[in-house]
MDTraj code that builds the backbone (N, CA, C; nanometers):
import mdtraj as md
import numpy as np

residues = "UNK UNK UNK UNK UNK UNK UNK UNK UNK UNK UNK UNK UNK UNK UNK UNK UNK UNK UNK UNK UNK UNK UNK UNK UNK UNK UNK UNK UNK UNK UNK UNK UNK UNK UNK UNK UNK UNK UNK UNK UNK UNK UNK UNK UNK UNK UNK UNK UNK UNK UNK UNK UNK UNK UNK UNK UNK UNK UNK UNK UNK UNK UNK UNK UNK UNK UNK UNK UNK UNK UNK UNK UNK UNK UNK UNK UNK UNK UNK UNK UNK UNK UNK UNK UNK UNK UNK UNK UNK UNK UNK UNK UNK UNK UNK UNK".split()
xyz = np.array([
    [1.6565, 0.4904, -0.0660],
    [1.5638, 0.4831, -0.0482],
    [1.5401, 0.5653, 0.0395],
    [1.4082, 0.6651, 0.0719],
    [1.3331, 0.7127, 0.1300],
    [1.2930, 0.6666, 0.3066],
    [1.3550, 0.7514, 0.3591],
    [1.2958, 0.7263, 0.5029],
    [1.1623, 0.7003, 0.5570],
    [1.0585, 0.7495, 0.4484],
    [0.9434, 0.6958, 0.4420],
    [0.9091, 0.5806, 0.4040],
    [0.9691, 0.5669, 0.2697],
    [0.9398, 0.3623, 0.2450],
    [1.0046, 0.3305, 0.3380],
    [1.1462, 0.3367, 0.4110],
    [1.1874, 0.2098, 0.4841],
    [1.0552, 0.2543, 0.5952],
    [1.0125, 0.3206, 0.6862],
    [0.9397, 0.3373, 0.7783],
    [0.8158, 0.2623, 0.6958],
    [0.7637, 0.2637, 0.5719],
    [0.6587, 0.1915, 0.5463],
    [0.6010, 0.0420, 0.5126],
    [0.7588, -0.0139, 0.4883],
    [0.8340, -0.1054, 0.4687],
    [0.7820, -0.2048, 0.5837],
    [0.8481, -0.1191, 0.7347],
    [0.8070, -0.1843, 0.8449],
    [0.6918, -0.2187, 0.8851],
    [0.6021, -0.0923, 0.8855],
    [0.4682, -0.0843, 0.9129],
    [0.3877, -0.1866, 0.8738],
    [0.4357, -0.1694, 0.7623],
    [0.3735, -0.2551, 0.6639],
    [0.3925, -0.4143, 0.6786],
    [0.4816, -0.4579, 0.7124],
    [0.5098, -0.5902, 0.7418],
    [0.4826, -0.6214, 0.8923],
    [0.4679, -0.5271, 0.9894],
    [0.4022, -0.5465, 1.1029],
    [0.3061, -0.5346, 1.0978],
    [0.1770, -0.4761, 1.0328],
    [0.0491, -0.5012, 0.9700],
    [0.0522, -0.6531, 0.9463],
    [0.1034, -0.7344, 0.8835],
    [0.0646, -0.8151, 0.7895],
    [0.1361, -0.9590, 0.8219],
    [0.1571, -0.9407, 0.9735],
    [0.2329, -1.0528, 1.0060],
    [0.0947, -1.1444, 1.0508],
    [0.1423, -1.2758, 0.9719],
    [0.0784, -1.3722, 0.9725],
    [-0.0941, -1.3892, 0.8580],
    [-0.0679, -1.2743, 0.8282],
    [-0.1841, -1.2011, 0.7006],
    [-0.1582, -1.2976, 0.5723],
    [-0.1693, -1.3444, 0.5186],
    [-0.1352, -1.3928, 0.4003],
    [-0.1667, -1.2705, 0.2905],
    [-0.0883, -1.2134, 0.1754],
    [-0.1598, -1.1810, 0.1063],
    [-0.1534, -1.2500, -0.0668],
    [-0.2752, -1.3098, -0.1608],
    [-0.2239, -1.3387, -0.2143],
    [-0.2781, -1.2434, -0.3551],
    [-0.0735, -1.2423, -0.3793],
    [-0.1227, -1.1314, -0.5423],
    [0.0320, -1.0272, -0.4740],
    [-0.0354, -0.9546, -0.5677],
    [0.1172, -0.8590, -0.5321],
    [0.0299, -0.6756, -0.5952],
    [0.0791, -0.6009, -0.5066],
    [0.0170, -0.4509, -0.5142],
    [0.1455, -0.3786, -0.4679],
    [0.1436, -0.2209, -0.5387],
    [0.2326, -0.1229, -0.5456],
    [0.2210, -0.0513, -0.5228],
    [0.2642, 0.0010, -0.3954],
    [0.1800, 0.1552, -0.3164],
    [0.2993, 0.2551, -0.3637],
    [0.2399, 0.3396, -0.4422],
    [0.3354, 0.4382, -0.5235],
    [0.2896, 0.5906, -0.4327],
    [0.4680, 0.5966, -0.3638],
    [0.4560, 0.7297, -0.2256],
    [0.5213, 0.8583, -0.3597],
    [0.3638, 0.9306, -0.3983],
    [0.4794, 1.0407, -0.4779],
    [0.6091, 1.1260, -0.3971],
    [0.6706, 1.1405, -0.4509],
    [0.8096, 1.1976, -0.4552],
    [0.8605, 1.1375, -0.3708],
    [0.8632, 1.0079, -0.3161],
    [0.9199, 0.8743, -0.2039],
    [0.9566, 0.7873, -0.2757],
    [0.9220, 0.6879, -0.3693],
    [0.9468, 0.5631, -0.4154],
    [0.8423, 0.4666, -0.4106],
    [0.8432, 0.3891, -0.4069],
    [0.7582, 0.3009, -0.3641],
    [0.7893, 0.1267, -0.3136],
    [0.6685, 0.1052, -0.2816],
    [0.6842, -0.0494, -0.1649],
    [0.5887, -0.1586, -0.2332],
    [0.5789, -0.2571, -0.1928],
    [0.5531, -0.3056, -0.3104],
    [0.5426, -0.4620, -0.2112],
    [0.4006, -0.5180, -0.2170],
    [0.3492, -0.6458, -0.1202],
    [0.3221, -0.7413, -0.1951],
    [0.3618, -0.8568, -0.1402],
    [0.3030, -0.9986, -0.2080],
    [0.3240, -1.1046, -0.0705],
    [0.3043, -1.2218, -0.1498],
    [0.2893, -1.3392, -0.0820],
    [0.3777, -1.3123, 0.0729],
    [0.5360, -1.3001, 0.0058],
    [0.6632, -1.2432, 0.1605],
    [0.6340, -1.1116, 0.1908],
    [0.5644, -1.0651, 0.1758],
    [0.5001, -0.9174, 0.2731],
    [0.5734, -0.8166, 0.2209],
    [0.5999, -0.6968, 0.2744],
    [0.6500, -0.5637, 0.2047],
    [0.7857, -0.5847, 0.1958],
    [0.8531, -0.5026, 0.0944],
    [0.9790, -0.4510, 0.0654],
    [0.9885, -0.3229, -0.0095],
    [1.0759, -0.2263, -0.0334],
    [1.1291, -0.1849, -0.1617],
    [1.1223, -0.2092, -0.2400],
    [1.1094, -0.1394, -0.3806],
    [1.1092, -0.2183, -0.4896],
    [1.0195, -0.1169, -0.5804],
    [1.0340, -0.1471, -0.7053],
    [0.8868, -0.0963, -0.8520],
    [0.9017, -0.1764, -0.9329],
    [0.8935, -0.3542, -0.8968],
    [0.8427, -0.3963, -1.0011],
    [0.7309, -0.3770, -1.1119],
    [0.7003, -0.4836, -1.1941],
    [0.5522, -0.4929, -1.1745],
    [0.4404, -0.5831, -1.0858],
    [0.3650, -0.4926, -1.0728],
    [0.2538, -0.5810, -1.0111],
    [0.1020, -0.5925, -1.0256],
    [-0.0028, -0.6738, -0.9569],
    [-0.1109, -0.6525, -1.0145],
    [-0.2016, -0.5430, -1.0304],
    [-0.1423, -0.4713, -0.8824],
    [-0.2373, -0.3116, -0.8875],
    [-0.1425, -0.2665, -0.8008],
    [-0.1517, -0.1103, -0.8465],
    [-0.0955, 0.0178, -0.8570],
    [-0.1791, 0.1093, -0.7316],
    [-0.1088, 0.1406, -0.6298],
    [-0.1983, 0.2295, -0.5395],
    [-0.1383, 0.3769, -0.5811],
    [-0.1710, 0.4662, -0.5492],
    [-0.0686, 0.5837, -0.5675],
    [-0.1404, 0.6648, -0.5174],
    [-0.0356, 0.7638, -0.4153],
    [-0.1112, 0.8431, -0.2822],
    [0.0243, 0.9515, -0.2840],
    [0.0013, 1.0543, -0.2103],
    [0.1068, 1.1049, -0.1339],
    [0.1225, 1.0618, -0.0268],
    [0.2634, 1.1140, 0.0100],
    [0.2888, 1.0400, 0.1556],
    [0.2093, 1.0855, 0.2557],
    [0.1343, 1.2015, 0.2929],
    [-0.0188, 1.1921, 0.3813],
    [-0.0752, 1.1329, 0.4174],
    [-0.1554, 1.1018, 0.2643],
    [-0.2650, 1.0021, 0.2839],
    [-0.2534, 0.8726, 0.3045],
    [-0.1067, 0.8732, 0.2283],
    [-0.0171, 0.7094, 0.3027],
    [0.0294, 0.6709, 0.4336],
    [0.0503, 0.7779, 0.4618],
    [0.0420, 0.7747, 0.6668],
    [-0.1030, 0.7827, 0.7177],
    [-0.1618, 0.8268, 0.6280],
    [-0.2840, 0.8306, 0.7315],
    [-0.3517, 0.6835, 0.7454],
    [-0.3234, 0.6080, 0.5878],
    [-0.3677, 0.4764, 0.5525],
    [-0.2992, 0.3826, 0.6597],
    [-0.2157, 0.3907, 0.6711],
    [-0.1259, 0.2922, 0.7134],
    [-0.1848, 0.2847, 0.9266],
    [-0.2082, 0.4541, 0.9598],
    [-0.1508, 0.4233, 1.0764],
    [-0.3326, 0.4123, 1.1294],
    [-0.4291, 0.4139, 1.0098],
    [-0.5761, 0.3671, 1.0566],
    [-0.6357, 0.4745, 1.0444],
    [-0.6548, 0.6140, 1.0614],
    [-0.7030, 0.7419, 1.0340],
    [-0.7604, 0.7705, 0.9366],
    [-0.7639, 0.6504, 0.8152],
    [-0.8027, 0.7327, 0.6897],
    [-0.7991, 0.5853, 0.5845],
    [-0.9516, 0.5901, 0.5842],
    [-1.0022, 0.4115, 0.5095],
    [-0.9584, 0.4704, 0.3755],
    [-0.9333, 0.3178, 0.3408],
    [-0.8699, 0.3229, 0.1725],
    [-1.0155, 0.3486, 0.1126],
    [-1.1135, 0.2649, 0.1091],
    [-1.1815, 0.3122, 0.0351],
    [-1.2293, 0.4634, 0.0298],
    [-1.2563, 0.5237, 0.1740],
    [-1.2493, 0.6513, 0.1330],
    [-1.1990, 0.7335, 0.0830],
    [-1.0449, 0.6854, 0.0862],
    [-0.9547, 0.7797, 0.0170],
    [-0.9782, 0.7463, -0.1033],
    [-0.9675, 0.7195, -0.2109],
    [-1.0073, 0.6198, -0.3104],
    [-1.0872, 0.7252, -0.3484],
    [-1.2745, 0.7149, -0.2912],
    [-1.3511, 0.7882, -0.3359],
    [-1.3467, 0.9475, -0.3711],
    [-1.2291, 1.0073, -0.2592],
    [-1.2602, 1.1389, -0.2657],
    [-1.1175, 1.1675, -0.3395],
    [-1.0908, 1.1391, -0.4275],
    [-0.9617, 1.1300, -0.4936],
    [-0.8125, 1.0906, -0.4312],
    [-0.8032, 1.0971, -0.3272],
    [-0.6917, 1.0751, -0.2657],
    [-0.6273, 0.9829, -0.2845],
    [-0.6463, 0.8817, -0.3235],
    [-0.5878, 0.7419, -0.3558],
    [-0.6317, 0.7099, -0.5189],
    [-0.5294, 0.6332, -0.5568],
    [-0.5327, 0.6333, -0.7261],
    [-0.5500, 0.4941, -0.7645],
    [-0.6074, 0.4088, -0.8119],
    [-0.5814, 0.2877, -0.7736],
    [-0.5751, 0.1977, -0.9965],
    [-0.5164, 0.1896, -1.0316],
    [-0.4929, 0.1461, -1.1597],
    [-0.4286, -0.0290, -1.1140],
    [-0.5183, -0.0832, -1.2515],
    [-0.5124, -0.2235, -1.2216],
    [-0.6215, -0.3255, -1.1375],
    [-0.5999, -0.4283, -1.1018],
    [-0.6944, -0.5358, -0.9949],
    [-0.7329, -0.4439, -0.8889],
    [-0.9153, -0.4050, -0.8800],
    [-0.9459, -0.3318, -0.7816],
    [-1.0480, -0.4304, -0.7243],
    [-1.0048, -0.5880, -0.7548],
    [-1.0567, -0.6833, -0.6074],
    [-0.9610, -0.6713, -0.5154],
    [-0.8392, -0.6927, -0.5901],
    [-0.7250, -0.7237, -0.4979],
    [-0.6947, -0.6082, -0.4095],
    [-0.7334, -0.4752, -0.4983],
    [-0.6940, -0.3271, -0.4207],
    [-0.7517, -0.3196, -0.2966],
    [-0.9015, -0.3822, -0.2953],
    [-0.9878, -0.4717, -0.2363],
    [-0.9618, -0.5213, -0.1031],
    [-0.8950, -0.6190, -0.1385],
    [-0.8546, -0.7361, -0.0444],
    [-0.7443, -0.6761, 0.0262],
    [-0.6748, -0.6264, -0.0335],
    [-0.5675, -0.5469, 0.0219],
    [-0.5932, -0.4243, 0.1833],
    [-0.6987, -0.3685, 0.1684],
    [-0.7940, -0.3062, 0.2025],
    [-0.8125, -0.3587, 0.3216],
    [-0.8293, -0.4946, 0.3320],
    [-0.8996, -0.5694, 0.4134],
    [-0.7132, -0.6139, 0.4898],
    [-0.6856, -0.6455, 0.4406],
    [-0.5655, -0.7007, 0.5204],
    [-0.4485, -0.5944, 0.5936],
    [-0.4767, -0.4656, 0.5617],
    [-0.4065, -0.3776, 0.6595],
    [-0.5034, -0.3079, 0.7343],
    [-0.5990, -0.3244, 0.7601],
    [-0.7294, -0.2518, 0.8861],
    [-0.7154, -0.3640, 0.9874],
])
top = md.Topology()
chain = top.add_chain()
for i, resn in enumerate(residues, 1):
    res = top.add_residue(resn, chain, resSeq=i)
    for name in ("N", "CA", "C"):
        top.add_atom(name, md.element.get_by_symbol(name[0]), res)
traj = md.Trajectory(xyz[None], top)
């Protein structure tokens, strides 16, 4: 597991503390690996999920830090979404 994925798991679990997420989502961080978010929080993994969001490391880190809105990233082509778009939108509100 890469350092980027490890830091992402920690940051996502901190952001999601006490905020339930009903569904499953995968963040594919290009060249680094994947982070799964589900009702139990975030963990490294690559299992099938309801929605997959793909971005490069810089974009993912900007979204996590709050410097880049996930919707803006999607609209500008920096974030690709495959699967349940409604769930992707719900995830955005959990992370902000």
